[in-house]
VEXDRENRO-115996 format. One line per field, with one value per residue (C-alpha): residue number from 1; residue in three letters; x, y, z negated. Coordinates in steps of 0.2 Angstrom, whole numbers. Each point is the difference from the previous one (the first is absolute). Layout:
REM VEXDRENRO-115996
nr <- c(NUM,...)
rest <- c(ALA,...)
x <- c(X,...)
y <- c(Y,...)
z <- c(Z,...)
//
This chain:
REM VEXDRENRO-115996
nr <- c(1,2,3,4,5,6,7,8,9,10,11,12,13,14,15,16,17,18,19,20,21,22,23,24,25,26,27,28,29,30,31,32,33,34,35,36,37,38,39,40,41,42,43,44,45,46,47,48,49,50,51,52,53,54,55,56,57,58,59,60,61,62,63,64,65,66,67,68,69,70,71,72,73,74,75,76,77,78,79,80,81,82,83,84,85,86,87,88,89,90,91,92,93,94,95,96,97,98,99,100,101,102,103,104,105,106,107,108,109,110,111,112,113,114,115,116,117,118,119,120,121,122,123,124,125,126,127,128,129,130,131,132,133,134,135,136,137,138,139,140,141,142,143,144,145,146,147,148,149,150,151,152,153,154,155,156,157,158,159,160,161,162,163,164,165,166,167,168,169,170,171,172,173,174,175,176,177,178,179,180,181,182,183,184,185,186,187,188,189,190,191,192,193,194,195,196,197,198,199,200,201,202,203,204,205,206,207,208,209,210,211,212,213,214,215,216,217,218,219,220,221,222,223,224,225,226,227,228,229,230,231,232,233,234,235,236,237,238,239,240,241,242,243,244,245,246,247,248,249,250,251,252,253,254,255,256,257,258,259,260,261,262,263,264,265,266,267,268,269,270,271,272,273,274,275,276,277,278,279,280,281,282,283,284,285,286,287,288,289,290,291,292,293,294,295,296,297,298,299,300,301,302,303,304,305,306,307,308,309,310,311,312,313,314,315,316,317,318,319,320,321,322,323,324,325,326,327,328,329,330,331,332,333,334,335,336,337,338,339,340,341,342,343,344,345,346,347,348,349,350,351,352,353,354,355,356,357,358,359,360,361,362,363,364,365,366,367,368,369,370,371,372,373,374,375,376,377,378,379,380,381,382,383,384,385,386,387,388,389,390,391,392,393,394,395,396,397,398,399,400,401,402,403,404,405,406,407,408,409,410,411,412,413,414,415,416,417,418,419,420,421,422,423,424,425,426,427,428,429,430,431,432,433,434,435,436,437,438,439,440,441,442,443,444,445,446,447,448,449,450,451,452,453,454,455,456,457,458,459,460,461,462,463,464,465,466,467,468,469,470,471,472,473,474,475,476,477,478,479,480,481,482,483,484,485,486,487,488,489,490,491,492,493,494,495,496,497,498,499,500,501,502,503,504,505,506,507,508,509,510,511,512,513,514,515,516,517,518,519,520,521,522,523,524,525,526,527,528,529,530,531,532,533,534,535,536,537,538,539,540,541,542,543,544,545,546,547,548,549,550,551,552,553,554,555,556,557,558,559,560,561,562,563,564,565,566,567,568,569,570,571,572,573,574,575,576,577,578,579,580,581,582,583,584,585,586,587,588,589,590,591,592,593,594,595,596,597,598,599,600,601,602,603,604,605,606,607,608,609,610,611,612,613,614,615,616,617,618,619,620,621,622,623,624,625,626,627,628,629,630,631,632,633,634,635,636,637,638,639,640,641,642,643,644,645,646,647,648,649,650,651,652,653,654,655,656,657,658,659,660,661,662,663,664,665,666,667,668,669,670,671,672,673,674,675,676,677,678,679,680,681,682,683,684,685,686,687,688,689,690,691,692,693)
rest <- c(UNK,UNK,UNK,UNK,UNK,UNK,UNK,UNK,UNK,UNK,UNK,UNK,UNK,UNK,UNK,UNK,UNK,UNK,UNK,UNK,UNK,UNK,UNK,UNK,UNK,UNK,UNK,UNK,UNK,UNK,UNK,UNK,UNK,UNK,UNK,UNK,UNK,UNK,UNK,UNK,UNK,UNK,UNK,UNK,UNK,UNK,UNK,UNK,UNK,UNK,UNK,UNK,UNK,UNK,UNK,UNK,UNK,UNK,UNK,UNK,UNK,UNK,UNK,UNK,UNK,UNK,UNK,UNK,UNK,UNK,UNK,UNK,UNK,UNK,UNK,UNK,UNK,UNK,UNK,UNK,UNK,UNK,UNK,UNK,UNK,UNK,UNK,UNK,UNK,UNK,UNK,UNK,UNK,UNK,UNK,UNK,UNK,UNK,UNK,UNK,UNK,UNK,UNK,UNK,UNK,UNK,UNK,UNK,UNK,UNK,UNK,UNK,UNK,UNK,UNK,UNK,UNK,UNK,UNK,UNK,UNK,UNK,UNK,UNK,UNK,UNK,UNK,UNK,UNK,UNK,UNK,UNK,UNK,UNK,UNK,UNK,UNK,UNK,UNK,UNK,UNK,UNK,UNK,UNK,UNK,UNK,UNK,UNK,UNK,UNK,UNK,UNK,UNK,UNK,UNK,UNK,UNK,UNK,UNK,UNK,UNK,UNK,UNK,UNK,UNK,UNK,UNK,UNK,UNK,UNK,UNK,UNK,UNK,UNK,UNK,UNK,UNK,UNK,UNK,UNK,UNK,UNK,UNK,UNK,UNK,UNK,UNK,UNK,UNK,UNK,UNK,UNK,UNK,UNK,UNK,UNK,UNK,UNK,UNK,UNK,UNK,UNK,UNK,UNK,UNK,UNK,UNK,UNK,UNK,UNK,UNK,UNK,UNK,UNK,UNK,UNK,UNK,UNK,UNK,UNK,UNK,UNK,UNK,UNK,UNK,UNK,UNK,UNK,UNK,UNK,UNK,UNK,UNK,UNK,UNK,UNK,UNK,UNK,UNK,UNK,UNK,UNK,UNK,UNK,UNK,UNK,UNK,UNK,UNK,UNK,UNK,UNK,UNK,UNK,UNK,UNK,UNK,UNK,UNK,UNK,UNK,UNK,UNK,UNK,UNK,UNK,UNK,UNK,UNK,UNK,UNK,UNK,UNK,UNK,UNK,UNK,UNK,UNK,UNK,UNK,UNK,UNK,UNK,UNK,UNK,UNK,UNK,UNK,UNK,UNK,UNK,UNK,UNK,UNK,UNK,UNK,UNK,UNK,UNK,UNK,UNK,UNK,UNK,UNK,UNK,UNK,UNK,UNK,UNK,UNK,UNK,UNK,UNK,UNK,UNK,UNK,UNK,UNK,UNK,UNK,UNK,UNK,UNK,UNK,UNK,UNK,UNK,UNK,UNK,UNK,UNK,UNK,UNK,UNK,UNK,UNK,UNK,UNK,UNK,UNK,UNK,UNK,UNK,UNK,UNK,UNK,UNK,UNK,UNK,UNK,UNK,UNK,UNK,UNK,UNK,UNK,UNK,UNK,UNK,UNK,UNK,UNK,UNK,UNK,UNK,UNK,UNK,UNK,UNK,UNK,UNK,UNK,UNK,UNK,UNK,UNK,UNK,UNK,UNK,UNK,UNK,UNK,UNK,UNK,UNK,UNK,UNK,UNK,UNK,UNK,UNK,UNK,UNK,UNK,UNK,UNK,UNK,UNK,UNK,UNK,UNK,UNK,UNK,UNK,UNK,UNK,UNK,UNK,UNK,UNK,UNK,UNK,UNK,UNK,UNK,UNK,UNK,UNK,UNK,UNK,UNK,UNK,UNK,UNK,UNK,UNK,UNK,UNK,UNK,UNK,UNK,UNK,UNK,UNK,UNK,UNK,UNK,UNK,UNK,UNK,UNK,UNK,UNK,UNK,UNK,UNK,UNK,UNK,UNK,UNK,UNK,UNK,UNK,UNK,UNK,UNK,UNK,UNK,UNK,UNK,UNK,UNK,UNK,UNK,UNK,UNK,UNK,UNK,UNK,UNK,UNK,UNK,UNK,UNK,UNK,UNK,UNK,UNK,UNK,UNK,UNK,UNK,UNK,UNK,UNK,UNK,UNK,UNK,UNK,UNK,UNK,UNK,UNK,UNK,UNK,UNK,UNK,UNK,UNK,UNK,UNK,UNK,UNK,UNK,UNK,UNK,UNK,UNK,UNK,UNK,UNK,UNK,UNK,UNK,UNK,UNK,UNK,UNK,UNK,UNK,UNK,UNK,UNK,UNK,UNK,UNK,UNK,UNK,UNK,UNK,UNK,UNK,UNK,UNK,UNK,UNK,UNK,UNK,UNK,UNK,UNK,UNK,UNK,UNK,UNK,UNK,UNK,UNK,UNK,UNK,UNK,UNK,UNK,UNK,UNK,UNK,UNK,UNK,UNK,UNK,UNK,UNK,UNK,UNK,UNK,UNK,UNK,UNK,UNK,UNK,UNK,UNK,UNK,UNK,UNK,UNK,UNK,UNK,UNK,UNK,UNK,UNK,UNK,UNK,UNK,UNK,UNK,UNK,UNK,UNK,UNK,UNK,UNK,UNK,UNK,UNK,UNK,UNK,UNK,UNK,UNK,UNK,UNK,UNK,UNK,UNK,UNK,UNK,UNK,UNK,UNK,UNK,UNK,UNK,UNK,UNK,UNK,UNK,UNK,UNK,UNK,UNK,UNK,UNK,UNK,UNK,UNK,UNK,UNK,UNK,UNK,UNK,UNK,UNK,UNK,UNK,UNK,UNK,UNK,UNK,UNK,UNK,UNK,UNK,UNK,UNK,UNK,UNK,UNK,UNK,UNK,UNK,UNK,UNK,UNK,UNK,UNK,UNK,UNK,UNK,UNK,UNK,UNK,UNK,UNK,UNK,UNK,UNK,UNK,UNK,UNK,UNK,UNK,UNK,UNK,UNK,UNK,UNK,UNK,UNK,UNK,UNK,UNK,UNK,UNK,UNK,UNK,UNK,UNK,UNK,UNK,UNK,UNK)
x <- c(472,-14,-2,-1,-14,-10,1,-5,-16,-5,5,-8,-13,-3,-1,14,12,-3,2,17,5,-3,9,15,1,-5,-17,-4,-14,-1,-12,-1,10,14,0,1,13,11,-3,5,14,5,16,10,9,-17,-1,9,2,-4,-2,-17,-3,13,-5,7,-12,1,-3,-7,6,-14,-11,13,3,-12,0,-14,4,-5,9,4,-14,14,-10,-16,10,9,-16,-7,15,0,-19,3,14,-9,-15,12,6,-17,-2,-15,1,-7,-17,1,-1,13,-8,9,-8,4,-4,-6,14,14,3,-11,-8,16,9,-13,-1,19,0,-13,10,16,-9,-8,17,8,-14,1,18,-1,9,-13,-16,-15,-11,-18,-11,-16,-12,-3,-13,-13,-14,4,-6,-17,-10,11,-9,12,13,15,14,1,14,5,-9,12,16,4,18,1,10,-16,-9,14,-2,-19,0,-4,-12,13,16,12,-5,4,16,4,-4,12,14,-3,3,16,-3,11,-7,6,-9,-16,1,3,-15,-11,5,-10,-14,-18,-16,-7,-13,-18,-3,17,-3,-18,5,16,-11,-12,15,6,-17,-1,17,-5,13,14,12,10,-15,-6,17,-5,-13,13,10,13,3,8,-10,-4,9,-10,-1,-16,-9,5,8,15,-1,-17,-8,-16,-4,-13,-16,-15,-13,-12,11,12,-5,7,-1,15,11,-6,-11,-18,-11,2,-16,10,6,-16,-7,12,3,-13,4,-6,12,16,11,6,-16,9,11,14,10,-14,8,18,6,-1,10,15,-3,14,15,-5,-1,-17,0,-14,0,-7,-6,-8,-12,-9,-17,-2,-4,15,11,-7,5,18,0,-4,13,14,-2,-5,7,-16,-15,-16,-17,-15,11,12,18,14,18,10,19,0,9,-13,8,-11,1,-10,1,2,-18,-9,10,-4,-19,1,8,-14,-12,6,-9,12,15,3,5,13,6,3,11,18,-1,14,-2,8,8,4,17,11,17,1,14,-12,-14,10,-3,-18,-2,8,-14,-13,10,-1,14,-8,6,-13,-7,-10,-18,7,10,17,13,-3,16,2,9,15,-6,-18,2,10,-12,-15,8,6,-17,-11,12,1,-20,3,12,-10,3,13,9,16,2,-4,-9,16,10,-12,-1,19,2,-14,10,16,8,9,-11,12,4,-16,2,-10,-3,-10,-11,-2,-6,-12,-7,-1,-10,-12,-3,-6,-15,-16,-6,7,-1,13,13,15,-3,-19,-6,5,-2,-1,5,-17,2,17,-7,-13,13,9,-17,-3,17,-2,-16,6,2,18,5,-8,6,18,0,8,-6,9,4,-4,-19,-2,-3,-15,-6,2,-9,-14,-1,1,-15,-10,3,5,-15,7,5,14,8,-3,9,15,2,0,14,9,-1,9,14,1,2,15,8,-4,9,15,0,-2,15,11,-6,4,17,4,-6,10,16,-5,2,-14,9,8,-8,2,19,1,-9,11,15,-6,-2,18,7,-6,6,17,3,5,10,18,7,-6,14,2,-7,-17,-1,-7,-1,-14,-7,-16,-12,-9,15,13,13,10,-7,9,-10,5,-8,-8,-3,-9,-13,-2,-3,-12,-10,-1,-4,-15,-5,-1,16,9,11,14,-9,-15,11,9,-16,-7,16,0,-18,3,16,-10,-14,12,9,-16,-8,15,1,-17,-2,17,-9,-8,2,-9,-13,-13,6,-10,8,18,-5,-8,15,12,-11,-2,19,4,-14,5,19,-1,-11,5,5,-18,-7,-9,-6,-18,4,10,-15,-13,8,4,2,18,8,11,-16,-9,14,0,-18,1,14,-9,-16,11,8,-17,-7,15,7,-13,-15,-10,-10,0,-17,5,18,-7,-13,12,12,-14,-6,18,1,-16,0,-14,1,18,-4)
y <- c(550,6,15,-11,-10,16,7,-17,0,17,-4,-17,-8,-15,-18,-5,13,-7,-18,4,10,-15,-12,12,2,18,-4,-15,-13,-9,-4,9,-14,1,19,-1,-13,11,15,-10,-11,9,7,-13,14,3,-17,-4,-15,3,-10,3,-8,-13,-5,5,11,13,19,8,18,6,0,11,14,14,12,-9,-17,-17,-5,-19,-12,-11,-16,8,8,-17,-9,14,0,-19,0,13,-9,-17,9,8,-17,-7,-9,-3,18,7,-6,6,16,5,4,8,-5,8,11,18,13,-11,7,-11,14,11,-15,-1,19,1,-14,9,16,-7,-10,15,9,-15,-1,18,-1,1,-17,-9,9,-11,3,-3,5,8,-2,17,6,-12,11,-7,-17,6,-5,9,17,14,-12,3,-9,-16,-3,-18,0,-11,9,-15,-1,4,-17,-9,8,-5,-18,1,10,-15,-14,-14,-1,-4,16,11,-9,3,18,2,-9,13,14,-8,-11,-15,-17,2,17,-7,-14,14,10,-15,-5,16,-3,3,3,18,6,-1,18,2,-17,5,17,-6,-13,14,10,-16,-2,18,-1,-17,-9,11,0,15,10,-5,5,18,0,-5,13,-5,11,-2,-7,14,0,8,-4,11,-8,-17,-4,-12,-1,0,-4,-7,2,-12,9,-5,-12,14,12,-13,-6,-11,16,7,-14,-5,14,-1,5,18,9,14,-14,-8,16,0,-19,-8,-18,-6,-15,12,-4,18,5,-5,13,-10,16,3,-15,0,-15,5,16,-11,-14,5,-6,9,-4,-2,3,-8,8,-11,-13,-12,14,0,-7,-17,5,11,-14,-11,13,0,-19,1,15,-9,-17,4,17,6,12,-9,9,-9,-13,13,-1,12,-7,9,2,5,-4,-1,4,1,3,-7,1,-16,1,3,-14,-12,4,-3,-17,-5,1,-17,3,15,-12,2,18,-4,-14,13,11,0,5,10,3,16,3,16,6,-8,8,15,8,0,6,16,4,-4,11,14,-2,3,14,9,9,17,11,-1,15,2,7,17,-3,-1,-12,-18,-9,-19,-9,-10,-15,0,-10,-14,0,-2,-12,-12,1,-5,-13,-8,-2,-10,-13,-16,-8,-14,-11,0,19,16,14,10,-14,-3,18,1,-15,5,16,-10,6,-10,-7,-7,-19,-2,-3,4,-19,1,14,-10,-15,10,8,-17,-7,15,0,-18,5,-1,15,14,13,-11,1,11,18,-2,9,16,19,5,15,9,-3,8,15,1,0,15,9,-3,7,15,5,-1,16,-4,-2,17,9,-6,1,-17,-18,-7,-19,-5,5,-12,-15,9,3,-18,-6,11,-7,-18,4,7,-11,-17,-10,-17,0,-12,10,16,-7,-6,17,9,-12,3,19,-3,-9,14,13,-10,1,19,2,-8,11,15,-5,-1,18,6,-7,8,16,-1,-4,14,-12,-6,-17,-2,-16,-8,4,-8,-15,-3,4,-15,-11,4,-2,-18,-4,8,-7,-17,7,-7,17,8,9,3,18,-9,10,-10,6,-6,4,10,-8,16,11,-14,10,-7,5,-2,-4,-2,-15,4,-16,9,7,-17,-9,14,-2,-19,2,11,-14,-13,-9,-6,-15,0,-13,11,15,-10,-7,17,7,-14,3,19,-3,-13,12,14,-11,-5,18,10,-9,5,16,9,13,-12,7,-12,13,-13,-10,9,-10,4,19,1,-8,12,15,-5,-2,17,9,-7,2,17,8,-9,16,6,-16,-4,9,-2,8,14,4,-2,11,16,11,2,10,-15,-11,14,3,-19,1,15,-7,-16,9,11,-16,-9,15,5,-17,-14,8,2,16,9,-9,-18,2,6,-14,-13,5,0,-18,-6,6,-10,-19,-3,-15,-5,-18)
z <- c(-376,-12,12,15,-8,-5,18,7,-11,6,18,3,-10,11,-5,12,-7,-17,5,8,-15,-11,12,0,-19,-1,-8,-11,-1,-16,-14,-17,-8,12,-2,-19,1,11,-12,-15,6,16,-8,-9,-11,-8,-8,-16,-11,-18,-16,-9,-17,3,18,17,10,14,0,16,0,12,-16,-10,12,-3,-15,-9,5,-7,-16,-3,6,7,-1,8,14,3,1,12,12,0,4,14,8,0,9,13,4,3,-18,-10,-7,16,-6,-18,-10,-12,-17,-15,-17,-17,-14,3,2,5,17,12,9,0,9,14,2,1,13,10,0,6,13,7,0,9,13,3,7,19,3,-12,6,3,15,5,14,5,16,9,13,-8,7,17,-6,-4,-16,-12,0,-5,-6,11,-9,-11,-12,-5,-17,-8,8,10,7,19,2,-6,14,12,-5,3,17,10,-5,3,-12,15,9,-15,-2,18,-2,-14,10,14,-13,-4,-15,-3,-5,-18,-1,6,-13,-13,6,0,-18,-5,13,-5,10,3,-13,5,6,9,9,5,6,9,9,6,6,10,7,5,9,9,-11,7,-16,7,1,-17,-7,5,-14,-13,-10,-13,-16,-17,-14,-12,-17,-13,-19,-2,15,-5,17,-1,-19,-8,-17,-6,-18,-8,-4,-10,7,5,9,9,17,14,11,-10,6,17,6,7,15,5,3,10,12,2,6,15,3,11,-2,-17,1,1,-15,1,-9,-16,-7,-8,-5,-14,-9,-8,9,18,-3,-6,13,12,-11,-16,-18,-9,-19,-9,-18,-13,13,-12,-7,17,1,8,18,1,-6,14,12,-7,2,18,3,-9,7,18,2,8,-3,4,3,7,8,8,-4,-1,-4,-13,-2,-18,-17,-14,-17,-15,-19,-15,-19,-10,-8,17,8,-15,2,19,-3,-11,15,8,16,4,1,19,-2,-13,11,14,-12,-4,-19,-8,-19,-3,-17,-9,2,-14,3,-11,10,15,-11,-3,18,-1,-15,9,13,-14,-8,17,10,-3,-14,-14,-10,-15,-1,-1,16,-10,5,-8,-3,2,-15,8,-11,6,16,-9,-15,11,13,-14,-9,15,6,-17,1,16,-9,-4,-17,1,-12,9,2,-10,9,0,7,14,4,1,10,12,3,4,-17,-14,-13,-13,3,10,19,15,2,-16,7,17,-10,-10,16,8,-14,-1,19,0,-11,10,-10,11,-15,-10,14,-2,1,4,-16,-8,2,18,10,-3,-19,0,9,-13,-14,9,1,-18,-4,10,-8,-18,-9,-5,18,5,-15,1,19,0,3,-15,3,-18,3,15,-12,-8,18,5,-16,5,17,-7,-11,13,15,-6,-4,-5,-19,2,14,-10,-15,11,8,-16,-6,17,-4,-17,9,13,-14,-7,17,1,-17,7,14,-11,-11,16,5,-18,0,17,-6,-16,10,12,15,11,2,-17,-5,17,-1,-18,6,15,-12,-11,16,6,-17,-2,17,-3,-18,7,14,2,4,-16,-9,-19,3,5,16,15,17,11,18,-1,13,3,5,3,-11,-14,-17,-17,-15,-18,-8,-17,-9,-14,13,8,-17,-6,16,-2,-18,5,12,-14,6,-16,4,13,10,2,5,12,8,2,8,12,5,2,11,10,3,5,12,9,0,5,17,5,-10,-3,-10,-12,-18,-12,-5,3,-15,-13,-15,5,4,-17,-9,8,-4,-18,-2,8,-10,-16,2,8,-13,-15,-9,2,-7,17,15,-6,-16,8,13,-14,-13,9,-16,2,15,6,3,8,12,4,3,11,10,4,5,12,7,2,9,11,4,-3,8,-16,-3,-17,-5,4,-6,-17,-1,6,-14,-13,6,-2,-18,-4,-3,12,12,-6,1)
//
């Protein structure tokens, strides 16, 4: 089918062929909103229902498909898809722009760039191609000098020309019916009707006059061709970044008179004397996307142009009009938007915008993927071109630290509880409903910056922290990005880039909390290294869970062996219930009375029952308190002879302790993805009392 379409383009570029292809379904005639709706919602298998922060939402897989895809942004994407769908159905969104507002470095521009990229790919597929037309043999008309062909400056669809061939609407409809269009198809075509642009209308009327109103002869001057798709030329998708008041000009958006054309055109009233392609808008006018970066930074006259473009979907110059088929999507940071709102006379432009307040990512699990973007996919090297190792704890430490800075202060939840619930994890007895209530209360605040996720260290600050870490002498000398050093790098970024004293104080406190979580991660890694097993702690945590489930089982014999069905493998697994181990873990958790223990066990059993249905591999490793308790019990019991593992690793004067240290280093390097540098530094950190609380 694709080959047929390509051959057809080469063989016949006539208007009639195009109209028949649209009527038969080989080509399409739709506006930009309908194209985007089809791109996003066309495949029902790429729409998934999800729960985000305790509320039902939808995830659209078209935004998650490429190597460097969009992470999170569920609310913002839902708002955008709803906006596009409403516009495609003729709703009020057709006369509005979609504006993303938020802190710098939270992904606004990345979202728009990604949307533009997938839209270009979608339209470049043969069955989705957009077409436009040019007038040929213009020199026969006279008055155009050496100009022989004139393209539609706004990449108008040939179907728009088909609906304007004759002066009377009924004649155009009759012509379409002769081509084979049904009444329903004609209704669909006319739902996207718009007049021809000023210059194409002027030139086509000259052609009709030259042909004595013989439309068949006039059609010989028309040549149909595909709309060019080019990111660098700004065709189909284009961007206009706000400039300062001296260098910015309306010409950048809508074009201006062309001196070159004036030298050729004899009629001074000919609208073709205006070169619209000099401006960014005309190049995306044929079903494209116009990206207005930092729209509210523009000076007033440019904002007025945007107002006309958004509301009327036309370019206007000296009374001439060129209708557009364009989605206007814009970005702005909070401070610029607040400043703009203070100018009351600018209210009409805001009234024509669908505002979406973009928050920072608040899910630390998803943040790990964003942190991977910043760390980069290429192998890193030192200044002397030697291989630079990435500490396996670095991503976790960095992701947790930046996400904690984005957690607002609340009386109902601690920062850690908020962070865990936002990632869909367990947070003690606190439920996801509590988080939903906190978010609901915060999002009712008229001050945007106080809403959930609106403040915190952004993606650029995260990148700066990594740069800071890489330039440190310790990193270069040790040939390793040791995770323990990232907190110093983050503190340096906060000092340099966070201006508000209250924010700075909060972020420093968040970094302290992140250090505590990092320490718990280190303890798990140390225990796994001690046991010479990468998943040792995970197995012991699951042993505890299975033991408390089996301890009350009716089929439990005197040997205390309980057989259960493993949800991951489906096989029956026997386990011996060790009440001493259970009591030791619960003692570490601070559970003293039988009632407290029973309540905790019921909670764990309930969580397991809920999680295992959706996630058979669920392992309770997100429950830091339980993991730490199990780790402490194992460490204390298994190395009781040496006093403690800390003592054994700190005091390596005897041969046995040195052997233990060497074996653990070997396990960390060969089984746990550490290098010699970060393995030694991690053990050294474990042996200190830093960040224990």
